[in-house]
N, C-alpha and C positions, 0 to 999 in steps of 0.2 A: 394749910395745916393737915387736912384730911389726906392729901396726897402723900405727905411725909409719913403719916401714921401707917397708911396702907403699904408704902414702900418698906417701912421698917418691919412690918409683920411678914411680908413676903420674904424679906432678907432673912429673918429669923427662921422661918420655915425651911428655906433652902439650905441654911447652915445645918439645921437639925437633920434634914433628910440626908445630906451629904456626909454627915458624921456617922450615920448608921450604915453607910455603904462599905462593904468589905469585898474588895476585888479578889478573884481567884489567884492563887499563887502560880498556877500554870493552866494552860488551856485544856489539858487532859484531865485535870482533877474532877470536874463535874462528871465526865464520862466514866471515870473509874468508880466514882461513888454510885452512879446509877447501875453499873454492872454489878457491883458488890451487893446492892440492894436487891437486884433481880435474882441473884443466887439465893437470897434468904427467903424469897416468896415460895410458899408451898401451896399448891392447889388443894382446896379442901375436898374431902371425899365424903359425900353424903350418902347415907343409906337410902336405897331405892324403895321407900315406903311412904305412902301418902296418908294423911289424916285429914279427912274432910270435916270442916267445922259443922256441916249439916248433920253428920253422923253423931254429933255430940249435942244436938238439939238447937243449933243455930237456925234462924229463919231470916231470909234476906228480903223482908217485906218493907224495910225502911221505918218500921214502927217498934219492932221487938228489940229489946236490949239483949245482946248476945254475949255479954262479958263472961258469964259462967261457962258457956259452951267453948269460947276461945280458950279460957283458962284450962278446961279439961283436955282439950285437944293438944295444947302445948305441953301440959304435964305428961300426958300419955306418950307423946312423941319423945319427950326427953327421957322418960322412964324406960322406954323400949330401945334406947340407943340412937335416937335421931331419925331424921327423915324430913318430910315437908308437911307443914300445916297448910292445907289448901282452902282458899276462900273462893267459892264459885261465884259466878256472875249474880249480882243482886246488890241491895243496899243493906249492909250488916252493921247495925249500930252496936257500940260498946262504950263503956265508961272510959274516960281518959285517966291514965295513971301518970303521975308526975314523978 
């Protein structure tokens, strides 16, 4: 009885998977879609300005919570037109945001 139940479950799964399969209408279609997508991709241009979180009060000692320093660095970077927020070597703690 268990063999038949297992066979039935496998049969249902294979039917479900095969029903979702949609073959390409031509072999060139995937390549054409990839080429069209590549043409849409634009390399981002970031401003060459660094904002070190330590300049905003962050301490990489593994004990200090640096949430406010990270927030200030990100906000200043954004307000001045972008760049990179840099976190140097160390253990920088911050609160998690959901």
